C-alpha positions, 0 to 999 in steps of 0.5 A: 500500500502506498500513500501519495500527496499532491498540491495544486493551485486552485480558485475559490473554496468548494462549497459542498462535498462529493463522494463517487465510486467504491473501493473494490477491485479495479475501482476507487472512491473519490471523496471531496470536501471544501478546503479547511479554513485554517489551510492555505487558501487557493490550494487543492490537496490530494491524498492518494491511498493506493493498493498498487505500489510504484505508480507514483509517476502515473498518478502525478501525470494524470492528476497534473493533467486534470488539475492544471487544465482549468482553475478548479475550486480549492478542496481536499480530496482523498482517493482510495484506490484498489487498482483502478486504471487511469481512465477509471480514475479520471471518470470518478474524479469528473463524476465528483466534480459533477456532483459538486456543480449540482450541489 
């Protein structure tokens, strides 16, 4: 099991929470919360807990592509992965963003 942390520049704080996916074989869950007020503003923090060791570069490339393509709300994200492919990771993150927009 590997734990990886990332930070990306962000905009205004998120105002809602979101949960997508499940921790199961080939899948993952994405939990989004507004960034805590005591934390630096304008930053999104991501904690990845993955059952697959040695994939740090793949996570870095995928998350960098998502979080630098547009200015997203500042939020705290926890990803609990159980061997999801990059396509499934992106799908779950985008589902979580959609839930935020509808909240």
